[in-house]
Every structure is written in structure tokens, then in C-alpha cells.
VOPAGU-2260 file (C-alpha; in pm, 1 decimal, decimal comma):
REM VOPAGU-2260
SITE   aa  ch    i         X         Y         Z
SITE  MET   A    0    3526,7   10521,4    6839,5
SITE  PHE   A    1    3306,7   10828,8    6872,1
SITE  ASN   A    2    3518,8   11092,8    7039,3
SITE  THR   A    3    3243,9   11335,8    7134,0
SITE  GLU   A    4    2892,6   11311,0    7272,8
SITE  GLU   A    5    2766,7   11518,2    6980,1
SITE  SER   A    6    2909,0   11279,1    6716,2
SITE  LEU   A    7    2762,7   10979,5    6899,0
SITE  LEU   A    8    2416,9   11138,4    6927,1
SITE  LYS   A    9    2419,2   11222,6    6556,6
SITE  ALA   A   10    2506,4   10861,4    6468,0
SITE  ILE   A   11    2233,3   10726,1    6697,2
SITE  ASN   A   12    1973,2   10962,2    6547,0
SITE  LEU   A   13    2063,4   10844,6    6196,6
SITE  GLY   A   14    2009,5   10484,0    6305,4
SITE  GLU   A   15    2180,2   10154,5    6237,4
SITE  ASP   A   16    2393,4   10090,9    5929,5
SITE  THR   A   17    2685,7    9872,8    5829,6
SITE  TYR   A   18    2908,7   10036,1    6091,4
SITE  LEU   A   19    2664,4   10085,8    6379,3
SITE  GLU   A   20    2446,8    9848,7    6582,5
SITE  LEU   A   21    2220,7    9965,8    6866,8
SITE  LYS   A   22    2115,4    9729,7    7145,7
SITE  ASP   A   23    1866,8    9762,7    7431,2
SITE  LEU   A   24    1942,1    9517,6    7713,2
SITE  ARG   A   25    1711,8    9322,7    7943,9
SITE  TYR   A   26    1816,1    9177,4    8277,6
SITE  LYS   A   27    1723,5    8923,1    8539,6
SITE  GLU   A   28    1882,9    9048,3    8858,7
SITE  LYS   A   29    2233,7    9144,3    8741,2
SITE  GLN   A   30    2249,8    8902,0    8445,8
SITE  VAL   A   31    2176,6    9005,4    8086,7
SITE  THR   A   32    1890,2    8798,2    7944,1
SITE  GLU   A   33    1826,4    8982,9    7616,2
SITE  PRO   A   34    1961,8    8979,7    7356,3
SITE  HIS   A   35    2047,7    8610,1    7371,1
SITE  ARG   A   36    2419,6    8531,5    7400,3
SITE  ASN   A   37    2425,0    8332,9    7073,7
SITE  SER   A   38    2247,6    8606,1    6882,5
SITE  MET   A   39    2489,6    8868,0    7017,8
SITE  ALA   A   40    2784,9    8648,5    6919,8
SITE  ASP   A   41    2648,7    8620,2    6564,3
SITE  GLU   A   42    2617,7    9000,2    6542,5
SITE  LEU   A   43    2967,1    9065,9    6675,9
SITE  ALA   A   44    3128,5    8807,0    6447,4
SITE  ALA   A   45    2940,5    8944,5    6144,7
SITE  MET   A   46    3080,6    9292,5    6214,3
SITE  ALA   A   47    3436,3    9163,0    6257,5
SITE  ASN   A   48    3411,2    8966,2    5932,4
SITE  THR   A   49    3305,5    9280,7    5742,6
SITE  VAL   A   50    3419,4    9616,8    5878,4
SITE  THR   A   51    3544,2    9806,1    6182,1
SITE  GLY   A   52    3223,3    9914,7    6354,8
SITE  ASN   A   53    3053,9    9992,5    6683,9
SITE  PHE   A   54    2786,8    9842,2    6905,4
SITE  ILE   A   55    2616,9   10087,9    7140,4
SITE  LEU   A   56    2452,7    9911,1    7434,4
SITE  GLY   A   57    2173,4   10090,6    7617,9
SITE  ILE   A   58    1995,5   10233,1    7310,3
SITE  ASP   A   59    1658,1   10117,9    7173,1
SITE  ASP   A   60    1725,8   10043,6    6805,7
SITE  LYS   A   61    1363,0   10115,7    6701,9
SITE  THR   A   62    1288,8   10438,7    6887,5
SITE  LYS   A   63    1654,5   10545,9    6925,2
SITE  ASP   A   64    1573,9   10631,9    7288,1
SITE  ILE   A   65    1857,5   10613,8    7539,8
SITE  THR   A   66    1743,5   10338,0    7776,0
SITE  GLY   A   67    2079,7   10323,9    7951,6
SITE  ILE   A   68    2250,9   10061,5    8164,9
SITE  PRO   A   69    2203,5   10074,9    8543,5
SITE  GLU   A   70    2529,6   10162,6    8714,1
SITE  ASP   A   71    2525,0    9846,6    8927,0
SITE  LYS   A   72    2502,2    9634,4    8611,4
SITE  LEU   A   73    2788,4    9792,8    8412,1
SITE  GLU   A   74    3046,5    9543,1    8533,4
SITE  SER   A   75    2827,5    9239,3    8463,7
SITE  VAL   A   76    2747,7    9371,5    8113,1
SITE  GLU   A   77    3118,2    9410,9    8041,8
SITE  THR   A   78    3180,7    9054,3    8163,8
SITE  TRP   A   79    2890,1    8933,9    7948,4
SITE  ILE   A   80    3049,9    9086,4    7637,1
SITE  LYS   A   81    3396,0    8951,3    7717,5
SITE  ASP   A   82    3260,3    8599,9    7776,0
SITE  ILE   A   83    3071,8    8605,4    7446,1
SITE  CYS   A   84    3384,3    8719,0    7256,0
SITE  ASN   A   85    3606,4    8458,1    7423,0
SITE  ASP   A   86    3372,9    8157,7    7454,7
SITE  LEU   A   87    3121,8    8175,8    7168,0
SITE  ILE   A   88    3328,5    8317,8    6880,6
SITE  GLU   A   89    3606,8    8118,0    6712,4
SITE  PRO   A   90    3878,7    8240,0    6700,0
SITE  ALA   A   91    3821,9    8466,4    6998,8
SITE  LEU   A   92    3732,5    8825,5    6916,4
SITE  PHE   A   93    3907,4    9119,3    7084,4
SITE  CYS   A   94    3712,2    9444,9    7114,3
SITE  LYS   A   95    3750,4    9784,2    7276,8
SITE  ILE   A   96    3493,1    9833,8    7552,8
SITE  ARG   A   97    3420,7   10185,8    7673,4
SITE  LYS   A   98    3174,0   10292,7    7944,8
SITE  MET   A   99    3018,9   10630,2    7875,0
SITE  THR   A  100    2753,3   10870,0    8001,4
SITE  LEU   A  101    2508,1   11006,6    7744,9
SITE  ASN   A  102    2232,2   11247,4    7851,5
SITE  SER   A  103    2296,8   11142,0    8214,1
SITE  GLN   A  104    2247,8   10772,7    8125,2
SITE  HIS   A  105    2519,5   10507,9    8135,8
SITE  ILE   A  106    2582,2   10329,6    7806,0
SITE  MET   A  107    2856,3   10106,0    7669,4
SITE  GLN   A  108    3040,8   10138,0    7338,6
SITE  ILE   A  109    3195,3    9825,0    7185,2
SITE  GLU   A  110    3437,7    9889,7    6900,3
SITE  VAL   A  111    3476,3    9578,2    6687,8
SITE  PRO   A  112    3784,3    9583,7    6463,5
SITE  LYS   A  113    3776,0    9439,9    6113,6
SITE  SER   A  114    3955,3    9116,0    6182,1
SITE  LEU   A  115    4251,5    8944,9    6018,5
SITE  PHE   A  116    4064,1    8619,1    6074,5
SITE  VAL   A  117    3729,8    8474,8    5966,6
SITE  HIS   A  118    3515,6    8431,2    6277,0
SITE  GLN   A  119    3259,6    8158,7    6334,0
SITE  SER   A  120    2976,0    8215,0    6580,1
SITE  PRO   A  121    2715,6    7969,6    6717,3
SITE  SER   A  122    2489,4    7987,6    6409,6
SITE  GLY   A  123    2766,4    7977,2    6148,2
SITE  TYR   A  124    2964,1    8233,0    5946,8
SITE  PHE   A  125    2804,6    8576,1    5902,6
SITE  GLN   A  126    2882,0    8905,0    5732,8
SITE  ARG   A  127    2718,3    9243,3    5777,9
SITE  ILE   A  128    2509,4    9388,6    5495,6
SITE  GLY   A  129    2360,2    9725,1    5581,8
SITE  SER   A  130    2215,9    9711,8    5931,1
SITE  SER   A  131    2164,9    9335,2    5938,9
SITE  LYS   A  132    2371,5    9017,7    5938,7
SITE  ARG   A  133    2357,6    8758,6    5661,6
SITE  GLN   A  134    2490,6    8405,0    5662,6
SITE  MET   A  135    2771,2    8375,1    5409,9
SITE  LYS   A  136    2724,8    8151,8    5111,1
SITE  PRO   A  137    3000,7    7894,1    5050,5
SITE  GLU   A  138    3161,9    8089,5    4764,1
SITE  ALA   A  139    3167,9    8414,7    4963,9
SITE  LEU   A  140    3309,8    8231,8    5264,5
SITE  ALA   A  141    3581,1    8067,7    5054,6
SITE  ARG   A  142    3675,5    8406,1    4906,3
SITE  LEU   A  143    3693,9    8567,0    5250,6
SITE  PHE   A  144    3913,4    8286,4    5385,1
SITE  GLN   A  145    4146,3    8337,0    5087,7
SITE  GLN   A  146    4164,0    8714,4    5141,3
SITE  ARG   A  147    4228,9    8686,6    5513,2
SITE  SER   A  148    4492,5    8415,1    5468,9
SITE  GLN   A  149    4680,6    8647,2    5231,0
SITE  THR   A  150    4663,9    8924,6    5491,6
SITE  ARG   A  151    4812,1    8693,5    5751,9
SITE  LEU   A  152    5124,0    8640,9    5538,5
SITE  ILE   A  153    5246,1    8938,4    5739,4
SITE  ARG   A  154    5440,1    8809,6    6038,3
SITE  TYR   A  155    5210,5    8770,8    6335,0
SITE  ASP   A  156    5413,6    8996,5    6563,6
SITE  GLU   A  157    5402,1    9276,3    6303,8
SITE  GLN   A  158    5024,1    9271,2    6266,4
SITE  ALA   A  159    4825,1    9574,0    6378,5
SITE  VAL   A  160    4626,5    9564,1    6701,5
SITE  ALA   A  161    4337,5    9776,6    6576,8
SITE  PHE   A  162    4171,7    9803,8    6917,3
SITE  ALA   A  163    4481,9    9957,4    7081,0
SITE  SER   A  164    4626,0   10309,4    7060,3
SITE  GLN   A  165    4973,4   10459,9    7078,8
SITE  GLU   A  166    4900,7   10568,0    7436,2
SITE  ASN   A  167    4894,5   10200,8    7536,6
SITE  LEU   A  168    5272,4   10182,3    7484,3
SITE  ASN   A  169    5473,7   10280,8    7791,4
SITE  LYS   A  170    5776,0   10491,4    7700,1
SITE  SER   A  171    5982,4   10356,1    7988,0
SITE  LEU   A  172    5937,0   10004,1    7845,6
SITE  TRP   A  173    6031,4   10071,2    7483,2
SITE  GLU   A  174    6296,4   10339,3    7539,7
SITE  LYS   A  175    6540,3   10072,8    7662,6
SITE  PHE   A  176    6557,0    9939,2    7306,7
SITE  LYS   A  177    6707,2   10266,5    7179,1
SITE  THR   A  178    7069,9   10287,5    7074,5
SITE  PRO   A  179    7284,2   10590,7    6973,6
SITE  LEU   A  180    7195,8   10510,1    6610,0
SITE  SER   A  181    6819,8   10502,5    6668,9
SITE  PRO   A  182    6601,6   10777,0    6513,1
SITE  LYS   A  183    6552,4   11070,2    6747,5
SITE  ASP   A  184    6182,1   11098,0    6669,8
SITE  ASP   A  185    5985,6   10860,7    6893,9
SITE  LYS   A  186    5719,0   10772,1    6635,3
SITE  GLU   A  187    5981,1   10707,9    6366,3
SITE  PHE   A  188    6174,9   10485,3    6607,6
SITE  LEU   A  189    5866,0   10282,7    6704,1
SITE  LEU   A  190    5768,8   10234,3    6339,1
SITE  LYS   A  191    6121,6   10127,6    6246,0
SITE  LEU   A  192    6125,8    9878,5    6532,2
SITE  LYS   A  193    5775,8    9765,9    6424,6
SITE  LEU   A  194    5631,5    9833,3    6768,0
SITE  LEU   A  195    5392,6   10062,7    6578,8
SITE  THR   A  196    5246,1    9978,0    6241,3
SITE  GLN   A  197    4980,0   10091,2    5994,6
SITE  ASP   A  198    4640,1    9920,5    5993,6
SITE  GLU   A  199    4410,0    9865,9    5695,7
SITE  GLU   A  200    4259,2   10213,4    5739,3
SITE  ASN   A  201    4605,6   10377,7    5745,4
SITE  ASN   A  202    4590,2   10451,5    6118,2
SITE  ILE   A  203    4914,1   10421,0    6314,9
SITE  VAL   A  204    4848,8   10169,6    6593,1
SITE  PRO   A  205    5055,6    9931,5    6809,6
SITE  SER   A  206    5163,7    9601,2    6661,2
SITE  VAL   A  207    5132,9    9268,7    6842,0
SITE  SER   A  208    5500,6    9291,8    6939,7
SITE  GLY   A  209    5445,0    9649,0    7058,3
SITE  ILE   A  210    5169,1    9538,5    7294,7
SITE  LEU   A  211    5362,5    9235,5    7418,0
SITE  LEU   A  212    5688,5    9421,8    7479,3
SITE  ALA   A  213    5589,4    9777,3    7562,4
SITE  SER   A  214    5249,5    9775,6    7734,8
SITE  ASN   A  215    5204,2    9735,8    8109,1
SITE  ALA   A  216    4933,3    9469,8    8078,5
SITE  PRO   A  217    4939,9    9275,6    7747,7
SITE  GLN   A  218    4668,5    9041,9    7881,2
SITE  GLU   A  219    4417,7    9328,2    7856,1
SITE  PHE   A  220    4447,7    9290,6    7478,7
SITE  PHE   A  221    4545,1    8923,2    7457,2
SITE  PRO   A  222    4389,5    8731,5    7750,5
SITE  ASN   A  223    4635,2    8441,8    7709,0
SITE  ALA   A  224    4946,1    8664,4    7707,9
SITE  TYR   A  225    5084,9    8543,8    8038,1
SITE  ILE   A  226    5299,2    8255,3    8163,6
SITE  GLN   A  227    5153,4    8000,6    8402,0
SITE  CYS   A  228    5418,9    7823,6    8608,9
SITE  VAL   A  229    5355,1    7511,8    8815,9
SITE  ALA   A  230    5609,3    7292,8    9000,1
SITE  TYR   A  231    5528,3    6929,9    9085,1
SITE  SER   A  232    5703,3    6692,3    9322,3
SITE  ASN   A  233    5624,9    6405,2    9083,9
SITE  THR   A  234    5644,2    6341,4    8711,3
SITE  GLU   A  235    5261,9    6347,4    8690,2
SITE  ARG   A  236    5080,7    6675,0    8637,3
SITE  ASP   A  237    4843,9    6613,7    8926,1
SITE  SER   A  238    4731,2    6881,5    9171,8
SITE  ALA   A  239    4809,6    6637,4    9452,8
SITE  TYR   A  240    5180,1    6674,0    9368,7
SITE  GLN   A  241    5177,2    7052,7    9313,6
SITE  TYR   A  242    5396,2    7243,8    9557,1
SITE  ASP   A  243    5442,3    7581,5    9386,7
SITE  ALA   A  244    5251,9    7781,3    9126,8
SITE  LYS   A  245    5251,6    8132,2    8986,5
SITE  ASP   A  246    5078,9    8324,7    8704,2
SITE  ILE   A  247    5321,2    8578,2    8556,5
SITE  PHE   A  248    5190,5    8894,5    8391,5
SITE  GLY   A  249    5346,3    9209,9    8248,9
SITE  PRO   A  250    5569,2    9292,3    7949,5
SITE  LEU   A  251    5706,9    8986,6    7769,7
SITE  ASP   A  252    6071,0    9028,6    7870,9
SITE  GLU   A  253    5971,4    9065,4    8236,2
SITE  GLN   A  254    5755,8    8752,1    8208,4
SITE  ILE   A  255    6049,2    8554,3    8069,6
SITE  ALA   A  256    6281,2    8674,0    8348,5
SITE  ALA   A  257    6023,7    8589,1    8616,7
SITE  ALA   A  258    5956,4    8244,5    8467,9
SITE  TYR   A  259    6330,5    8174,5    8457,8
SITE  LYS   A  260    6355,9    8277,2    8824,5
SITE  PHE   A  261    6061,1    8048,7    8911,1
SITE  VAL   A  262    6225,9    7745,3    8750,4
SITE  LYS   A  263    6557,2    7826,2    8915,4
SITE  SER   A  264    6401,1    7856,6    9260,4
SITE  ASN   A  265    6230,3    7517,2    9217,2
SITE  THR   A  266    6529,5    7330,6    9071,8
SITE  LYS   A  267    6717,5    7072,0    9273,8
SITE  ILE   A  268    7092,0    7122,4    9310,5
SITE  ARG   A  269    7331,9    6840,8    9385,1
SITE  ALA   A  270    7694,4    6893,7    9479,0
SITE  PHE   A  271    8025,1    6712,5    9498,3
SITE  LYS   A  272    8380,4    6802,7    9596,9
SITE  ASN   A  273    8654,4    6835,3    9338,7
SITE  PRO   A  274    8840,5    6919,5    9567,5
SITE  GLY   A  275    8612,0    7216,7    9653,8
SITE  ARG   A  276    8234,6    7216,8    9632,1
SITE  VAL   A  277    8087,8    7196,5    9277,9
SITE  ASP   A  278    7712,6    7259,3    9234,4
SITE  VAL   A  279    7534,9    7069,0    8957,5
SITE  PRO   A  280    7180,2    7194,9    8885,3
SITE  GLN   A  281    6905,0    6958,3    8781,3
SITE  TYR   A  282    6882,1    7132,0    8443,6
SITE  SER   A  283    7111,7    7340,1    8224,4
SITE  TRP   A  284    7026,4    7706,3    8285,5
SITE  GLN   A  285    7080,5    7782,3    7917,1
SITE  ALA   A  286    6837,7    7505,1    7819,9
SITE  VAL   A  287    6581,5    7637,5    8067,9
SITE  PHE   A  288    6606,5    7988,8    7922,7
SITE  GLU   A  289    6575,9    7862,0    7565,9
SITE  ALA   A  290    6276,1    7642,9    7658,9
SITE  ILE   A  291    6094,6    7942,9    7808,5
SITE  VAL   A  292    6168,4    8170,9    7514,4
SITE  PHE   A  293    6067,3    7920,4    7250,3
């Protein structure tokens, strides 16, 4: 990401290239009408298939004028981007979204990480060449699939989350993993535990396990990183028989504990005397815990 207004203005003045895409938006009421959702998905996927780059929304790509985004539309623009990344790109694309003010105008910066996957968008598979996208030929696509599959030989939980930073890890959440033998230096400890890792550009960033275990809200990075619990009064998964439900968010260990508590609170207990009272739960608590974890 561009850390200063000066560096961003310089990049905008130089114009689009492999790493930078400028977009002026059009609206109907609060909804974005231009660019088209499919076209935007193609552009985002092309960037992720090629490099780590940035989209700057609220800039005319031809004149390089700052057209801005009206303040009352910022939230709907952010939702528009998130929906495109989740619904129109396969597999889903995770980006950093940052609202900024440039020359008193609101703009939005979208950092697209070079992905470990090959992303398909509505019009096919694209890569970025210079300031434009190009549909990949079969041989190029096959080579990219081969390269990315080799990258993913790294265990999933050890992979870098390029759109996160070390500040996203909460010390109070990871410090509980320390022992008397752990390295004293925090960064060294996090790297040894693989809660931090090195990305393709040699930046130290959180790993997947780091985000899941040591961030306050993993779902901000992985929208599906939560547990959905539902209890039914029947063997059919029908809303007519639903009597309790809960979506559980937060660090992974806290999610597991809360899900275990949910099952326990909705489990039937029978009892008999032998000669005193003996409770027999509907399920083995150990089996419940193992089922949740796995």
C-alpha cells in the first residue's frame, strides 16, 4: 500500500502500469453502475494472477483527475468490491480495502495480493500485462496452475496472508502459547511458532494460523472463519424444527470452546440410580470435542 499522500500522488501522475489500476466510478442512487461488476471482477482476478498491486477508486484513468467518492457512497462501494471478490471470482479473492482522503476528496485503495491460487472471473482466466488484462492462452494457464500448485505444497496453515500485517495479531491471544523455553524476542517466537511467516516478497506477515489463532476477528480476513451452530428437535435439518442457533466468531480456540458449550447446553441427559444418581449424556463429550475440532 502507499503509505503517504505524496507517494500515491506520484504514482497516479505516472499513470497505470502492471501494479496500478485507476478507476472512476459512476452511480445510480447509492449503487455503483460503472464499471460493470463482471469487468471489475476480470480486472481484480488478472491482478491477483500476476502480481501484488493496487486499484485506486475515485481517479479518472485518462485525465488522472481525482473525481473522488461521495462520503455517503463509501460504504456501498466497499460492499460492491467485497461482493465482487466473493461472488464473481473463483476461488474468492481477499483484498485490503482502505478509505483515504486525497486533496480533500474521498478515494478507496484496494490492495490485491499476488495469490497462491489461479482465479477465474466471469469472462475466463486473465493475467495482467502492462496496464491491461489479457486472457491467458491454454499453455500459459497450464504453466500457472503448475506453479501455483507447487507453491501450495506448503501447509495451508503456514501460508502467508499477504493482505494482513503484524499489527493484526493480538499479543494477549498469542502470548498464552509461550513457555519458559520460548524465545524472548516476540518476532522470533512468532516466526518459530509459524504465526508469522515470510511472503513471496520477503515481507514478514501473519500466517493463516496466526490470523485464525491470534487475531480478534479472523472473519475479516477469511469470511467463512466462523462456526455456525444449529440445534433441531428432529433428525431433519428443517427450520420448522430449529429451536436454537448461534454464529460463533473470534479466535479459533474460543470458537471451539463456545461450540462445545453450545452442544453441551442442547444435549439431552438421561439418568438412573446405581444406587445414587448417574447422568448419561446423549453423546460422549470427548467425541463431541473431537468432532468440532476435526
